[in-house]
Jmol script that loads the backbone (N, CA, C; Angstrom):
load data "model"
ATOM      1  N   MET A   1      12.659-133.972 131.474  1.00  0.00           N
ATOM      2  CA  MET A   1      12.506-134.860 130.236  1.00  0.00           C
ATOM      3  C   MET A   1      13.082-133.957 129.125  1.00  0.00           C
ATOM      4  N   ASN A   2      14.045-134.762 128.527  1.00  0.00           N
ATOM      5  CA  ASN A   2      14.864-134.109 127.519  1.00  0.00           C
ATOM      6  C   ASN A   2      13.976-133.840 126.248  1.00  0.00           C
ATOM      7  N   PRO A   3      14.068-132.721 125.584  1.00  0.00           N
ATOM      8  CA  PRO A   3      13.146-132.478 124.505  1.00  0.00           C
ATOM      9  C   PRO A   3      13.597-133.291 123.222  1.00  0.00           C
ATOM     10  N   TYR A   4      14.761-133.868 123.188  1.00  0.00           N
ATOM     11  CA  TYR A   4      15.238-134.737 122.114  1.00  0.00           C
ATOM     12  C   TYR A   4      15.440-136.208 122.514  1.00  0.00           C
ATOM     13  N   LYS A   5      14.735-137.122 122.090  1.00  0.00           N
ATOM     14  CA  LYS A   5      14.969-138.442 122.476  1.00  0.00           C
ATOM     15  C   LYS A   5      15.818-139.298 121.402  1.00  0.00           C
ATOM     16  N   ILE A   6      16.828-140.042 121.905  1.00  0.00           N
ATOM     17  CA  ILE A   6      17.551-140.768 120.857  1.00  0.00           C
ATOM     18  C   ILE A   6      16.639-142.063 120.681  1.00  0.00           C
ATOM     19  N   ILE A   7      16.291-142.235 119.317  1.00  0.00           N
ATOM     20  CA  ILE A   7      15.465-143.430 119.047  1.00  0.00           C
ATOM     21  C   ILE A   7      16.306-144.460 118.090  1.00  0.00           C
ATOM     22  N   GLU A   8      17.414-144.034 117.682  1.00  0.00           N
ATOM     23  CA  GLU A   8      18.248-145.101 117.040  1.00  0.00           C
ATOM     24  C   GLU A   8      19.720-144.397 116.958  1.00  0.00           C
ATOM     25  N   ALA A   9      20.616-145.293 117.415  1.00  0.00           N
ATOM     26  CA  ALA A   9      22.060-144.922 117.468  1.00  0.00           C
ATOM     27  C   ALA A   9      22.864-146.116 116.897  1.00  0.00           C
ATOM     28  N   THR A  10      23.551-145.895 115.754  1.00  0.00           N
ATOM     29  CA  THR A  10      24.408-146.827 115.084  1.00  0.00           C
ATOM     30  C   THR A  10      25.822-146.195 115.199  1.00  0.00           C
ATOM     31  N   GLU A  11      26.729-147.168 114.594  1.00  0.00           N
ATOM     32  CA  GLU A  11      28.143-146.482 114.636  1.00  0.00           C
ATOM     33  C   GLU A  11      28.338-145.368 113.605  1.00  0.00           C
ATOM     34  N   HIS A  12      27.398-145.236 112.668  1.00  0.00           N
ATOM     35  CA  HIS A  12      27.598-144.055 111.824  1.00  0.00           C
ATOM     36  C   HIS A  12      26.603-142.940 111.824  1.00  0.00           C
ATOM     37  N   THR A  13      25.408-143.286 112.452  1.00  0.00           N
ATOM     38  CA  THR A  13      24.482-142.189 112.623  1.00  0.00           C
ATOM     39  C   THR A  13      23.644-142.190 113.910  1.00  0.00           C
ATOM     40  N   VAL A  14      23.040-141.075 114.188  1.00  0.00           N
ATOM     41  CA  VAL A  14      22.229-140.857 115.488  1.00  0.00           C
ATOM     42  C   VAL A  14      21.002-140.298 115.016  1.00  0.00           C
ATOM     43  N   THR A  15      19.887-140.891 115.547  1.00  0.00           N
ATOM     44  CA  THR A  15      18.545-140.252 115.032  1.00  0.00           C
ATOM     45  C   THR A  15      17.828-139.904 116.355  1.00  0.00           C
ATOM     46  N   TYR A  16      17.607-138.491 116.435  1.00  0.00           N
ATOM     47  CA  TYR A  16      16.826-137.989 117.365  1.00  0.00           C
ATOM     48  C   TYR A  16      15.370-137.752 117.071  1.00  0.00           C
ATOM     49  N   GLU A  17      14.551-137.826 118.145  1.00  0.00           N
ATOM     50  CA  GLU A  17      13.047-137.467 117.843  1.00  0.00           C
ATOM     51  C   GLU A  17      12.808-136.391 118.697  1.00  0.00           C
ATOM     52  N   TYR A  18      12.132-135.277 118.374  1.00  0.00           N
ATOM     53  CA  TYR A  18      11.696-134.240 119.099  1.00  0.00           C
ATOM     54  C   TYR A  18      10.426-134.486 119.794  1.00  0.00           C
ATOM     55  N   ARG A  19      10.318-134.171 121.044  1.00  0.00           N
ATOM     56  CA  ARG A  19       8.927-134.492 121.836  1.00  0.00           C
ATOM     57  C   ARG A  19       8.079-133.336 121.550  1.00  0.00           C
ATOM     58  N   THR A  20       7.029-133.685 120.938  1.00  0.00           N
ATOM     59  CA  THR A  20       6.007-132.736 120.409  1.00  0.00           C
ATOM     60  C   THR A  20       5.362-132.056 121.602  1.00  0.00           C
ATOM     61  N   ILE A  21       5.361-132.676 122.889  1.00  0.00           N
ATOM     62  CA  ILE A  21       4.690-131.950 124.036  1.00  0.00           C
ATOM     63  C   ILE A  21       5.390-130.632 124.248  1.00  0.00           C
ATOM     64  N   TYR A  22       6.339-130.407 124.030  1.00  0.00           N
ATOM     65  CA  TYR A  22       7.117-129.156 124.226  1.00  0.00           C
ATOM     66  C   TYR A  22       6.517-128.075 123.284  1.00  0.00           C
ATOM     67  N   THR A  23       6.141-128.345 122.117  1.00  0.00           N
ATOM     68  CA  THR A  23       5.503-127.471 121.249  1.00  0.00           C
ATOM     69  C   THR A  23       3.990-127.179 121.698  1.00  0.00           C
ATOM     70  N   LEU A  24       3.365-128.131 122.127  1.00  0.00           N
ATOM     71  CA  LEU A  24       1.946-128.008 122.647  1.00  0.00           C
ATOM     72  C   LEU A  24       1.937-127.301 123.971  1.00  0.00           C
ATOM     73  N   ILE A  25       2.929-127.421 124.939  1.00  0.00           N
ATOM     74  CA  ILE A  25       3.043-126.539 126.083  1.00  0.00           C
ATOM     75  C   ILE A  25       3.344-125.215 125.737  1.00  0.00           C
ATOM     76  N   LEU A  26       4.172-124.880 124.856  1.00  0.00           N
ATOM     77  CA  LEU A  26       4.484-123.598 124.341  1.00  0.00           C
ATOM     78  C   LEU A  26       3.238-122.848 123.839  1.00  0.00           C
ATOM     79  N   TYR A  27       2.390-123.538 123.066  1.00  0.00           N
ATOM     80  CA  TYR A  27       1.123-123.026 122.610  1.00  0.00           C
ATOM     81  C   TYR A  27       0.117-122.749 123.603  1.00  0.00           C
ATOM     82  N   GLY A  28       0.075-123.613 124.628  1.00  0.00           N
ATOM     83  CA  GLY A  28      -0.846-123.412 125.699  1.00  0.00           C
ATOM     84  C   GLY A  28      -0.392-122.245 126.479  1.00  0.00           C
ATOM     85  N   SER A  29       0.881-122.170 126.918  1.00  0.00           N
ATOM     86  CA  SER A  29       1.336-121.010 127.636  1.00  0.00           C
ATOM     87  C   SER A  29       1.251-119.691 126.826  1.00  0.00           C
ATOM     88  N   LEU A  30       1.442-119.715 125.612  1.00  0.00           N
ATOM     89  CA  LEU A  30       1.172-118.393 124.820  1.00  0.00           C
ATOM     90  C   LEU A  30      -0.401-118.159 124.837  1.00  0.00           C
ATOM     91  N   GLY A  31      -1.273-119.203 124.734  1.00  0.00           N
ATOM     92  CA  GLY A  31      -2.598-118.855 124.773  1.00  0.00           C
ATOM     93  C   GLY A  31      -2.982-118.277 126.142  1.00  0.00           C
ATOM     94  N   LEU A  32      -2.475-118.838 127.223  1.00  0.00           N
ATOM     95  CA  LEU A  32      -2.695-118.304 128.596  1.00  0.00           C
ATOM     96  C   LEU A  32      -2.276-116.951 128.689  1.00  0.00           C
ATOM     97  N   ALA A  33      -1.091-116.573 128.247  1.00  0.00           N
ATOM     98  CA  ALA A  33      -0.627-115.128 128.202  1.00  0.00           C
ATOM     99  C   ALA A  33      -1.534-114.313 127.391  1.00  0.00           C
ATOM    100  N   LEU A  34      -1.987-114.736 126.274  1.00  0.00           N
ATOM    101  CA  LEU A  34      -2.830-113.925 125.530  1.00  0.00           C
ATOM    102  C   LEU A  34      -4.275-113.686 126.187  1.00  0.00           C
ATOM    103  N   VAL A  35      -4.813-114.719 126.810  1.00  0.00           N
ATOM    104  CA  VAL A  35      -6.139-114.703 127.609  1.00  0.00           C
ATOM    105  C   VAL A  35      -5.935-113.612 128.732  1.00  0.00           C
ATOM    106  N   GLY A  36      -4.806-113.673 129.399  1.00  0.00           N
ATOM    107  CA  GLY A  36      -4.566-112.751 130.411  1.00  0.00           C
ATOM    108  C   GLY A  36      -4.377-111.200 129.982  1.00  0.00           C
ATOM    109  N   TYR A  37      -3.769-111.124 128.856  1.00  0.00           N
ATOM    110  CA  TYR A  37      -3.615-109.768 128.245  1.00  0.00           C
ATOM    111  C   TYR A  37      -4.921-109.211 127.650  1.00  0.00           C
ATOM    112  N   PHE A  38      -5.720-109.968 126.979  1.00  0.00           N
ATOM    113  CA  PHE A  38      -6.975-109.434 126.518  1.00  0.00           C
ATOM    114  C   PHE A  38      -8.129-109.312 127.607  1.00  0.00           C
ATOM    115  N   SER A  39      -8.017-110.127 128.691  1.00  0.00           N
ATOM    116  CA  SER A  39      -9.112-109.910 129.676  1.00  0.00           C
ATOM    117  C   SER A  39      -8.549-109.122 130.907  1.00  0.00           C
ATOM    118  N   LYS A  40      -7.378-108.474 130.553  1.00  0.00           N
ATOM    119  CA  LYS A  40      -6.807-107.595 131.605  1.00  0.00           C
ATOM    120  C   LYS A  40      -6.638-108.228 133.011  1.00  0.00           C
ATOM    121  N   GLN A  41      -6.229-109.399 132.933  1.00  0.00           N
ATOM    122  CA  GLN A  41      -5.975-110.247 134.118  1.00  0.00           C
ATOM    123  C   GLN A  41      -4.463-110.404 134.252  1.00  0.00           C
ATOM    124  N   GLU A  42      -3.745-109.653 134.978  1.00  0.00           N
ATOM    125  CA  GLU A  42      -2.247-109.548 135.055  1.00  0.00           C
ATOM    126  C   GLU A  42      -1.785-110.780 135.662  1.00  0.00           C
ATOM    127  N   ILE A  43      -2.398-111.434 136.522  1.00  0.00           N
ATOM    128  CA  ILE A  43      -1.961-112.763 137.138  1.00  0.00           C
ATOM    129  C   ILE A  43      -1.840-113.894 136.090  1.00  0.00           C
ATOM    130  N   ILE A  44      -2.982-113.916 135.264  1.00  0.00           N
ATOM    131  CA  ILE A  44      -2.844-115.016 134.187  1.00  0.00           C
ATOM    132  C   ILE A  44      -1.857-114.567 133.193  1.00  0.00           C
ATOM    133  N   LEU A  45      -1.649-113.344 132.859  1.00  0.00           N
ATOM    134  CA  LEU A  45      -0.511-112.962 131.845  1.00  0.00           C
ATOM    135  C   LEU A  45       0.791-113.368 132.259  1.00  0.00           C
ATOM    136  N   HIS A  46       1.017-113.023 133.656  1.00  0.00           N
ATOM    137  CA  HIS A  46       2.252-113.298 134.301  1.00  0.00           C
ATOM    138  C   HIS A  46       2.473-114.889 134.307  1.00  0.00           C
ATOM    139  N   LEU A  47       1.367-115.627 134.651  1.00  0.00           N
ATOM    140  CA  LEU A  47       1.681-117.058 134.662  1.00  0.00           C
ATOM    141  C   LEU A  47       2.058-117.663 133.294  1.00  0.00           C
ATOM    142  N   GLY A  48       1.265-117.072 132.246  1.00  0.00           N
ATOM    143  CA  GLY A  48       1.793-117.466 131.028  1.00  0.00           C
ATOM    144  C   GLY A  48       3.078-117.133 130.607  1.00  0.00           C
ATOM    145  N   GLY A  49       3.542-115.877 130.952  1.00  0.00           N
ATOM    146  CA  GLY A  49       4.870-115.554 130.627  1.00  0.00           C
ATOM    147  C   GLY A  49       6.017-116.274 131.347  1.00  0.00           C
ATOM    148  N   ILE A  50       5.589-116.505 132.660  1.00  0.00           N
ATOM    149  CA  ILE A  50       6.525-117.396 133.429  1.00  0.00           C
ATOM    150  C   ILE A  50       6.810-118.806 132.970  1.00  0.00           C
ATOM    151  N   SER A  51       5.529-119.333 132.516  1.00  0.00           N
ATOM    152  CA  SER A  51       5.661-120.790 132.016  1.00  0.00           C
ATOM    153  C   SER A  51       6.409-120.922 130.739  1.00  0.00           C
ATOM    154  N   ILE A  52       6.261-119.900 129.851  1.00  0.00           N
ATOM    155  CA  ILE A  52       7.124-119.660 128.617  1.00  0.00           C
ATOM    156  C   ILE A  52       8.527-119.668 128.924  1.00  0.00           C
ATOM    157  N   PHE A  53       8.911-118.847 129.984  1.00  0.00           N
ATOM    158  CA  PHE A  53      10.281-118.671 130.362  1.00  0.00           C
ATOM    159  C   PHE A  53      10.731-120.117 130.853  1.00  0.00           C
ATOM    160  N   ILE A  54      10.045-120.753 131.687  1.00  0.00           N
ATOM    161  CA  ILE A  54      10.511-121.999 132.323  1.00  0.00           C
ATOM    162  C   ILE A  54      10.490-123.054 131.256  1.00  0.00           C
ATOM    163  N   LEU A  55       9.795-123.163 130.169  1.00  0.00           N
ATOM    164  CA  LEU A  55       9.876-123.934 129.093  1.00  0.00           C
ATOM    165  C   LEU A  55      11.145-123.813 128.288  1.00  0.00           C
ATOM    166  N   PHE A  56      11.396-122.530 127.925  1.00  0.00           N
ATOM    167  CA  PHE A  56      12.659-122.245 127.362  1.00  0.00           C
ATOM    168  C   PHE A  56      13.863-122.667 128.132  1.00  0.00           C
ATOM    169  N   ALA A  57      13.783-122.469 129.491  1.00  0.00           N
ATOM    170  CA  ALA A  57      14.943-122.862 130.224  1.00  0.00           C
ATOM    171  C   ALA A  57      15.168-124.440 130.232  1.00  0.00           C
ATOM    172  N   PHE A  58      14.043-125.074 130.268  1.00  0.00           N
ATOM    173  CA  PHE A  58      14.140-126.615 130.251  1.00  0.00           C
ATOM    174  C   PHE A  58      14.587-127.089 128.981  1.00  0.00           C
ATOM    175  N   LYS A  59      14.331-126.454 127.903  1.00  0.00           N
ATOM    176  CA  LYS A  59      14.750-126.843 126.521  1.00  0.00           C
ATOM    177  C   LYS A  59      16.287-126.650 126.482  1.00  0.00           C
ATOM    178  N   LEU A  60      16.663-125.366 126.861  1.00  0.00           N
ATOM    179  CA  LEU A  60      18.123-125.083 126.792  1.00  0.00           C
ATOM    180  C   LEU A  60      19.029-125.777 127.709  1.00  0.00           C
ATOM    181  N   ILE A  61      18.603-126.128 128.885  1.00  0.00           N
ATOM    182  CA  ILE A  61      19.382-126.980 129.791  1.00  0.00           C
ATOM    183  C   ILE A  61      19.384-128.469 129.489  1.00  0.00           C
ATOM    184  N   LEU A  62      18.180-128.940 129.297  1.00  0.00           N
ATOM    185  CA  LEU A  62      18.126-130.458 129.052  1.00  0.00           C
ATOM    186  C   LEU A  62      18.399-130.732 127.567  1.00  0.00           C
ATOM    187  N   GLY A  63      18.273-129.903 126.643  1.00  0.00           N
ATOM    188  CA  GLY A  63      18.540-130.296 125.338  1.00  0.00           C
ATOM    189  C   GLY A  63      19.869-129.702 124.648  1.00  0.00           C
ATOM    190  N   ARG A  64      20.755-129.277 125.439  1.00  0.00           N
ATOM    191  CA  ARG A  64      21.942-128.584 124.938  1.00  0.00           C
ATOM    192  C   ARG A  64      22.947-129.534 124.251  1.00  0.00           C
ATOM    193  N   THR A  65      23.030-130.675 124.762  1.00  0.00           N
ATOM    194  CA  THR A  65      24.076-131.657 124.007  1.00  0.00           C
ATOM    195  C   THR A  65      23.474-131.995 122.622  1.00  0.00           C
ATOM    196  N   ALA A  66      22.222-132.503 122.524  1.00  0.00           N
ATOM    197  CA  ALA A  66      21.762-132.804 121.248  1.00  0.00           C
ATOM    198  C   ALA A  66      21.484-131.511 120.238  1.00  0.00           C
ATOM    199  N   SER A  67      21.274-130.321 120.937  1.00  0.00           N
ATOM    200  CA  SER A  67      21.110-129.107 119.990  1.00  0.00           C
ATOM    201  C   SER A  67      22.428-128.848 119.546  1.00  0.00           C
ATOM    202  N   LYS A  68      23.507-129.005 120.306  1.00  0.00           N
ATOM    203  CA  LYS A  68      24.854-128.630 119.825  1.00  0.00           C
ATOM    204  C   LYS A  68      25.187-129.551 118.721  1.00  0.00           C
ATOM    205  N   GLU A  69      24.931-130.876 118.849  1.00  0.00           N
ATOM    206  CA  GLU A  69      25.244-131.870 117.782  1.00  0.00           C
ATOM    207  C   GLU A  69      24.498-131.462 116.466  1.00  0.00           C
ATOM    208  N   ILE A  70      23.304-131.253 116.669  1.00  0.00           N
ATOM    209  CA  ILE A  70      22.292-130.854 115.506  1.00  0.00           C
ATOM    210  C   ILE A  70      22.799-129.690 114.786  1.00  0.00           C
ATOM    211  N   LYS A  71      23.214-128.638 115.625  1.00  0.00           N
ATOM    212  CA  LYS A  71      23.737-127.303 115.135  1.00  0.00           C
ATOM    213  C   LYS A  71      24.945-127.566 114.243  1.00  0.00           C
ATOM    214  N   ASN A  72      25.946-128.341 114.732  1.00  0.00           N
ATOM    215  CA  ASN A  72      27.171-128.671 114.073  1.00  0.00           C
ATOM    216  C   ASN A  72      26.975-129.370 112.723  1.00  0.00           C
ATOM    217  N   ALA A  73      25.895-130.408 112.809  1.00  0.00           N
ATOM    218  CA  ALA A  73      25.549-131.136 111.720  1.00  0.00           C
ATOM    219  C   ALA A  73      24.958-130.265 110.528  1.00  0.00           C
ATOM    220  N   LEU A  74      24.118-129.315 111.042  1.00  0.00           N
ATOM    221  CA  LEU A  74      23.477-128.369 110.133  1.00  0.00           C
ATOM    222  C   LEU A  74      24.543-127.541 109.471  1.00  0.00           C
ATOM    223  N   ARG A  75      25.513-127.050 110.182  1.00  0.00           N
ATOM    224  CA  ARG A  75      26.562-126.218 109.641  1.00  0.00           C
ATOM    225  C   ARG A  75      27.326-127.004 108.583  1.00  0.00           C
ATOM    226  N   ASP A  76      27.527-128.316 108.798  1.00  0.00           N
ATOM    227  CA  ASP A  76      28.217-129.169 107.682  1.00  0.00           C
ATOM    228  C   ASP A  76      27.294-129.628 106.676  1.00  0.00           C
ATOM    229  N   GLY A  77      25.929-129.353 106.885  1.00  0.00           N
ATOM    230  CA  GLY A  77      25.023-129.843 105.774  1.00  0.00           C
ATOM    231  C   GLY A  77      24.745-131.299 105.692  1.00  0.00           C
ATOM    232  N   MET A  78      24.801-131.953 106.849  1.00  0.00           N
ATOM    233  CA  MET A  78      24.830-133.374 106.947  1.00  0.00           C
ATOM    234  C   MET A  78      23.455-133.880 107.778  1.00  0.00           C
ATOM    235  N   VAL A  79      22.225-133.084 107.678  1.00  0.00           N
ATOM    236  CA  VAL A  79      21.243-133.527 108.505  1.00  0.00           C
ATOM    237  C   VAL A  79      20.087-133.858 107.640  1.00  0.00           C
ATOM    238  N   GLU A  80      19.276-134.933 108.115  1.00  0.00           N
ATOM    239  CA  GLU A  80      18.068-135.240 107.482  1.00  0.00           C
ATOM    240  C   GLU A  80      16.870-135.019 108.503  1.00  0.00           C
ATOM    241  N   PHE A  81      15.977-134.110 108.046  1.00  0.00           N
ATOM    242  CA  PHE A  81      14.855-133.967 108.848  1.00  0.00           C
ATOM    243  C   PHE A  81      13.601-134.687 108.250  1.00  0.00           C
ATOM    244  N   SER A  82      12.792-135.326 109.093  1.00  0.00           N
ATOM    245  CA  SER A  82      11.523-135.770 108.638  1.00  0.00           C
ATOM    246  C   SER A  82      10.345-135.599 109.782  1.00  0.00           C
ATOM    247  N   GLY A  83       9.116-135.583 109.343  1.00  0.00           N
ATOM    248  CA  GLY A  83       8.104-135.472 110.404  1.00  0.00           C
ATOM    249  C   GLY A  83       7.516-134.025 110.475  1.00  0.00           C
ATOM    250  N   SER A  84       6.776-133.926 111.564  1.00  0.00           N
ATOM    251  CA  SER A  84       6.055-132.606 111.919  1.00  0.00           C
ATOM    252  C   SER A  84       6.133-132.326 113.389  1.00  0.00           C
ATOM    253  N   LYS A  85       6.359-131.126 113.637  1.00  0.00           N
ATOM    254  CA  LYS A  85       6.478-130.567 115.021  1.00  0.00           C
ATOM    255  C   LYS A  85       5.169-130.613 115.843  1.00  0.00           C
ATOM    256  N   HIS A  86       4.024-130.748 115.115  1.00  0.00           N
ATOM    257  CA  HIS A  86       2.781-130.741 115.686  1.00  0.00           C
ATOM    258  C   HIS A  86       2.105-132.237 115.770  1.00  0.00           C
ATOM    259  N   SER A  87       2.805-133.201 115.384  1.00  0.00           N
ATOM    260  CA  SER A  87       2.169-134.493 115.327  1.00  0.00           C
ATOM    261  C   SER A  87       2.815-135.459 116.401  1.00  0.00           C
ATOM    262  N   PHE A  88       1.770-136.118 117.079  1.00  0.00           N
ATOM    263  CA  PHE A  88       2.434-137.163 117.804  1.00  0.00           C
ATOM    264  C   PHE A  88       2.696-138.489 117.369  1.00  0.00           C
ATOM    265  N   LYS A  89       2.003-138.674 116.144  1.00  0.00           N
ATOM    266  CA  LYS A  89       2.097-140.037 115.394  1.00  0.00           C
ATOM    267  C   LYS A  89       3.476-139.883 114.377  1.00  0.00           C
ATOM    268  N   ASN A  90       3.807-138.666 114.087  1.00  0.00           N
ATOM    269  CA  ASN A  90       4.776-138.448 113.135  1.00  0.00           C
ATOM    270  C   ASN A  90       5.679-137.384 113.623  1.00  0.00           C
ATOM    271  N   PRO A  91       6.436-137.434 114.814  1.00  0.00           N
ATOM    272  CA  PRO A  91       7.191-136.317 115.240  1.00  0.00           C
ATOM    273  C   PRO A  91       8.365-136.038 114.471  1.00  0.00           C
ATOM    274  N   ILE A  92       8.979-134.890 114.543  1.00  0.00           N
ATOM    275  CA  ILE A  92      10.218-134.536 113.868  1.00  0.00           C
ATOM    276  C   ILE A  92      11.272-135.533 114.211  1.00  0.00           C
ATOM    277  N   ARG A  93      11.867-136.022 113.233  1.00  0.00           N
ATOM    278  CA  ARG A  93      12.990-136.902 113.428  1.00  0.00           C
ATOM    279  C   ARG A  93      14.318-136.338 112.729  1.00  0.00           C
ATOM    280  N   ILE A  94      15.393-136.292 113.495  1.00  0.00           N
ATOM    281  CA  ILE A  94      16.511-135.588 113.008  1.00  0.00           C
ATOM    282  C   ILE A  94      17.694-136.635 112.924  1.00  0.00           C
ATOM    283  N   LYS A  95      18.137-137.026 111.785  1.00  0.00           N
ATOM    284  CA  LYS A  95      19.179-137.990 111.647  1.00  0.00           C
ATOM    285  C   LYS A  95      20.604-137.169 111.325  1.00  0.00           C
ATOM    286  N   ILE A  96      21.607-137.477 111.998  1.00  0.00           N
ATOM    287  CA  ILE A  96      22.877-136.797 111.893  1.00  0.00           C
ATOM    288  C   ILE A  96      23.923-137.920 111.837  1.00  0.00           C
ATOM    289  N   PRO A  97      25.101-137.738 111.128  1.00  0.00           N
ATOM    290  CA  PRO A  97      26.147-138.619 111.165  1.00  0.00           C
ATOM    291  C   PRO A  97      27.006-138.419 112.345  1.00  0.00           C
ATOM    292  N   ARG A  98      27.509-139.571 112.881  1.00  0.00           N
ATOM    293  CA  ARG A  98      28.481-139.438 113.910  1.00  0.00           C
ATOM    294  C   ARG A  98      29.918-138.977 113.271  1.00  0.00           C
ATOM    295  N   LYS A  99      30.731-138.255 114.128  1.00  0.00           N
ATOM    296  CA  LYS A  99      32.050-137.968 113.684  1.00  0.00           C
ATOM    297  C   LYS A  99      32.969-139.193 113.489  1.00  0.00           C
ATOM    298  N   VAL A 100      33.552-139.366 112.459  1.00  0.00           N
ATOM    299  CA  VAL A 100      34.366-140.430 112.224  1.00  0.00           C
ATOM    300  C   VAL A 100      35.844-139.968 112.043  1.00  0.00           C
ATOM    301  N   GLU A 101      36.735-140.486 112.674  1.00  0.00           N
ATOM    302  CA  GLU A 101      38.254-140.169 112.605  1.00  0.00           C
ATOM    303  C   GLU A 101      38.621-140.529 111.207  1.00  0.00           C
ATOM    304  N   GLN A 102      39.218-139.561 110.517  1.00  0.00           N
ATOM    305  CA  GLN A 102      39.642-139.804 109.200  1.00  0.00           C
ATOM    306  C   GLN A 102      41.176-139.940 108.962  1.00  0.00           C
ATOM    307  N   ALA A 103      41.816-140.325 110.199  1.00  0.00           N
ATOM    308  CA  ALA A 103      43.302-140.278 110.154  1.00  0.00           C
ATOM    309  C   ALA A 103      43.760-141.599 109.486  1.00  0.00           C
ATOM    310  N   THR A 104      44.469-141.631 108.556  1.00  0.00           N
ATOM    311  CA  THR A 104      44.972-142.830 107.844  1.00  0.00           C
ATOM    312  C   THR A 104      46.416-142.763 107.749  1.00  0.00           C
ATOM    313  N   SER A 105      47.009-143.723 107.583  1.00  0.00           N
ATOM    314  CA  SER A 105      48.573-143.730 107.553  1.00  0.00           C
ATOM    315  C   SER A 105      49.198-142.737 106.578  1.00  0.00           C
ATOM    316  N   ARG A 106      48.595-142.457 105.364  1.00  0.00           N
ATOM    317  CA  ARG A 106      49.331-141.701 104.495  1.00  0.00           C
ATOM    318  C   ARG A 106      48.880-140.257 104.763  1.00  0.00           C
ATOM    319  N   ASN A 107      47.751-139.944 105.442  1.00  0.00           N
ATOM    320  CA  ASN A 107      47.225-138.490 105.834  1.00  0.00           C
ATOM    321  C   ASN A 107      47.544-138.208 107.260  1.00  0.00           C
ATOM    322  N   SER A 108      48.229-139.049 108.005  1.00  0.00           N
ATOM    323  CA  SER A 108      48.542-138.692 109.429  1.00  0.00           C
ATOM    324  C   SER A 108      49.666-137.715 109.687  1.00  0.00           C
ATOM    325  N   ASP A 109      50.558-137.577 108.604  1.00  0.00           N
ATOM    326  CA  ASP A 109      51.590-136.602 108.620  1.00  0.00           C
ATOM    327  C   ASP A 109      51.083-135.325 108.274  1.00  0.00           C
ATOM    328  N   LYS A 110      49.977-135.086 107.680  1.00  0.00           N
ATOM    329  CA  LYS A 110      49.490-133.814 107.254  1.00  0.00           C
ATOM    330  C   LYS A 110      48.727-133.017 108.427  1.00  0.00           C
ATOM    331  N   PRO A 111      48.730-131.708 108.465  1.00  0.00           N
ATOM    332  CA  PRO A 111      47.992-131.151 109.381  1.00  0.00           C
ATOM    333  C   PRO A 111      46.472-131.247 109.168  1.00  0.00           C
ATOM    334  N   ASP A 112      45.608-131.152 110.169  1.00  0.00           N
ATOM    335  CA  ASP A 112      44.299-131.457 110.262  1.00  0.00           C
ATOM    336  C   ASP A 112      43.574-130.594 109.189  1.00  0.00           C
ATOM    337  N   SER A 113      43.958-129.470 108.897  1.00  0.00           N
ATOM    338  CA  SER A 113      43.282-128.425 108.054  1.00  0.00           C
ATOM    339  C   SER A 113      43.460-128.940 106.560  1.00  0.00           C
ATOM    340  N   LEU A 114      44.539-129.762 106.327  1.00  0.00           N
ATOM    341  CA  LEU A 114      44.611-130.321 104.848  1.00  0.00           C
ATOM    342  C   LEU A 114      43.770-131.554 104.706  1.00  0.00           C
ATOM    343  N   ASN A 115      43.479-132.226 105.810  1.00  0.00           N
ATOM    344  CA  ASN A 115      42.762-133.428 105.626  1.00  0.00           C
ATOM    345  C   ASN A 115      41.138-133.221 105.497  1.00  0.00           C
ATOM    346  N   GLU A 116      40.712-131.961 105.743  1.00  0.00           N
ATOM    347  CA  GLU A 116      39.196-131.756 105.662  1.00  0.00           C
ATOM    348  C   GLU A 116      38.923-131.222 104.352  1.00  0.00           C
ATOM    349  N   THR A 117      37.793-131.618 103.912  1.00  0.00           N
ATOM    350  CA  THR A 117      37.325-131.102 102.579  1.00  0.00           C
ATOM    351  C   THR A 117      36.573-129.930 102.934  1.00  0.00           C
ATOM    352  N   PRO A 118      36.895-128.930 101.924  1.00  0.00           N
ATOM    353  CA  PRO A 118      36.403-127.491 102.192  1.00  0.00           C
ATOM    354  C   PRO A 118      34.854-127.504 101.983  1.00  0.00           C
ATOM    355  N   ARG A 119      34.135-126.821 102.695  1.00  0.00           N
ATOM    356  CA  ARG A 119      32.780-126.742 102.635  1.00  0.00           C
ATOM    357  C   ARG A 119      32.458-125.502 101.620  1.00  0.00           C
ATOM    358  N   LEU A 120      31.191-125.594 101.152  1.00  0.00           N
ATOM    359  CA  LEU A 120      30.862-124.595 100.142  1.00  0.00           C
ATOM    360  C   LEU A 120      30.974-123.083 100.543  1.00  0.00           C
ATOM    361  N   LYS A 121      30.709-122.859 101.816  1.00  0.00           N
ATOM    362  CA  LYS A 121      30.833-121.574 102.391  1.00  0.00           C
ATOM    363  C   LYS A 121      32.410-121.142 102.520  1.00  0.00           C
ATOM    364  N   ASP A 122      33.186-122.105 102.776  1.00  0.00           N
ATOM    365  CA  ASP A 122      34.760-121.734 102.934  1.00  0.00           C
ATOM    366  C   ASP A 122      35.121-121.503 101.442  1.00  0.00           C
ATOM    367  N   ARG A 123      34.656-121.947 100.432  1.00  0.00           N
ATOM    368  CA  ARG A 123      35.154-121.796  99.084  1.00  0.00           C
ATOM    369  C   ARG A 123      34.535-120.462  98.372  1.00  0.00           C
ATOM    370  N   GLY A 124      33.665-119.869  99.152  1.00  0.00           N
ATOM    371  CA  GLY A 124      33.201-118.513  98.639  1.00  0.00           C
ATOM    372  C   GLY A 124      31.829-118.852  97.631  1.00  0.00           C
ATOM    373  N   ILE A 125      31.365-119.908  97.720  1.00  0.00           N
ATOM    374  CA  ILE A 125      30.139-120.204  96.832  1.00  0.00           C
ATOM    375  C   ILE A 125      28.880-120.042  97.572  1.00  0.00           C
TER     376      ILE A 125
END
end "model"
wireframe off; spacefill off
backbone 0.3
color backbone group
């Protein structure tokens, strides 16, 4: 089960919804590890640690394409967040713009670096 579900995709934007169950499983695994630690039950502690590791592996493997798109959009400052990571009724929604080719007839002879608008970070601001 992918941690990010596409709930809306248009030609201009993509809207992802984070599956809240991943956060709740993380809290449960952390609670299990803490119970094992304080009750001196190593098997429970190890089960909690292993479940946390498995959860992170699933999130990294299954959600890598969405995470990469979100990370790139965050870098460009083009992301809209809404919702809560703890709510099933109002989960986190991440709206990002799709990449649009900006090649026009008058700019097609210029190198790509000249067609891009400099970001604030690139201008030293």
